[in-house]
Every structure is written in structure tokens, then in C-alpha cells.
Steps between C-alpha positions, in 0.01 A plus 500: 500500500328835435175406673615539865620854427169606349307308766674726750390801300141380488512439880615855550231644279226311677630618838545860383181582317465816709840645415452393138178706471676788670767474235239524225357804671842661468522429124413859390799618707745243368584685181579808711743287708676390185514847346691643797752213534761669284589669178595164350130441438450813296359444153373148568201372311209529745384150418820370660449736794144375557614141476775572755246671723266201500782256571634725773165513676464121486847452651454767765173327600703190581821636651346783705366252761695330778713213373389149591747218552430217254798280598709338230398591144574310179591744226494445123839369375577375850563142587553562870288663774622836621379700801432870472623769507849371598554212262649180636535151359633160604700266278566133577856427389525171314776402256228401253364856496367780722169386655533159331173306544329801668162637398665815354676288241871455458713819456212744520502864396451741789281797408279740690358849477704567813835422333643810334835682502606600851248269671670246730422141411550241775596144392491213744651164409593167657643175365265207465759260356772520771733673250660842518369771261512870440219736409656752263357788301660558158470769236232453231602256230778329696514138387573191713834457327602842629429418866785376724553438870790746490286790377530816709161658558438873526409815312642506149556121483289244322426345843307765692449331840527152648440302817619146594252233597634225718355141511327586826533877511222718345605828341344840436603748231361854483569697182358794310533490121611821332303475174187360342617177335499125532778381726642150535500286816766228507654254732870546427566132580224363273430784252376281212223341709422783741411806293197717577425869431373819663277727294538860611224744406548870432451728794142607579651844584480598134573869540793446734383706801558198730130464582242288325204735466234642269764644266618149421143379442450785252804400299375144469150629413627728228686214330232246566434265206814591306771264397869543418543699183159665520442877562459572868676188621703566817745219575526613862129436540540143372591369842482130424704543180256327267522789246137604567357738757193326636304408812791305644712819507219689671479223759878525559469866585181457702650219708799717596299820534613724784839331544826691522756336272 
């Protein structure tokens, strides 16, 4: 489902031809911006610097304009619609599987450019089979056989957080994951049938200054096109954890540009 993401990008570019041209006008200054960003850039091959400058200008041309609300967005890897920038999803609890017979598919993986460590994710769920359930987050790799109704949920445990879902009582669970990983979603009562996942991206605040800004764009641009094991690869710039720094990582940063995290 990559098309909707890039369709959104095309829509932006068509709407923003003026800012885009302004960005190209600033191209001669872009290398200067990069040169003064820090001593960590000293000694870089100027071909990499020029590439970073071009990518930086293109991204600034997009993110330097007022944000437009596009409503729910389907993101690559996702099998559920998530609103931005505060991600929220709804699961229909059925003993045959989360979202059984729904358009998202049974037991979908929740993923979004707005889900990263420290970002609160809101989960809404209600029973559609008149049976009690739980919506429970578990540590990565936890198997169904390791899930029990007596599990205590909290920091340091395999069960991280949980909420009970009554036959006629909807439930909401808000939780912020602490690391970039793939976490498990279980119903403790029906763990073998009801098992989904949450894919957590790396933080778009790559340099750790608690703001998503041009410095983060530069770090992605400098590593752009590299893969794990290659010179210049920066794992922190690989936000979607696919072992390659590419346009999807630039989009991650651009979509969160200006946010305090």
C-alpha cells in the first residue's frame, strides 16, 4: 500500500510549486547550512554534502509551509487506518481474532510514522461476540503459550499494559512504548486466536534534542541510500527499521517536522 503515501506527496508538490521553486533558489546556500551544523561533518566527501544539500532543500520546500489536515492515512506496513499526529486505532474483539471479518484483515499489524518511542498510542476496543476479552501489550517475541490471565502487567514484566473489555463495555488503553521494536497485542483469555502486533518506528528526533527539525533532516540526508553494513549508514536515521535509509525515512521526519517529542 505504498501508493497512497506517495499520492499524498504528489498532492503536496502540486499544491506547493511556489515553495518548491523557492527551495531550489536556496540551493547555493544549502551547502553552507550543512557546513555550519557541527564539527561532526568535518572531512566529509563533498559529493555526500552536495547530495545532502539537495535532499535538504527538497524536504524544506515541503515542510516549511503550513500543515494541511489529510485525515486518516494508510501507511506502508500498516493494516489499519491511523489518524495523525496522535495515533489511535480501534479493534473489534472477537474470539476468532482481532478484527475478524473486518476490512483490515484478522489480527492486523498496527504501524504508522506517528508511532515511535515516547509517543502515546490510543487503542479503542469493544466486544462483537458478547464475550469478555482483554487488550494487552506484551514484550517483543512473547508467544501465545506464555500469555495467561493471571499475568501482572507493568514496567519490567512481559505484559506491559492491559485493559479489560466487557461483553457490552468498550475499553480504551493509552500507552507509550519505550523502544523501537515490534510488540505483541494479545487477548489474555484467547491468546492463540487473538494475536496482533504494533510496529514501533525509531524516533524522528534523531539527534536527541527533543525537537524534530532541520538537524534531523540532515542526518537522514547524509545517510540517504545506504544500507546496514555499508559506509555512512546511520541506524538512527533508518526510522522504519528496514535496514536502508531511503525516502520513507525522509517522509517520517518531514511528517513530524516541528514537533516537540
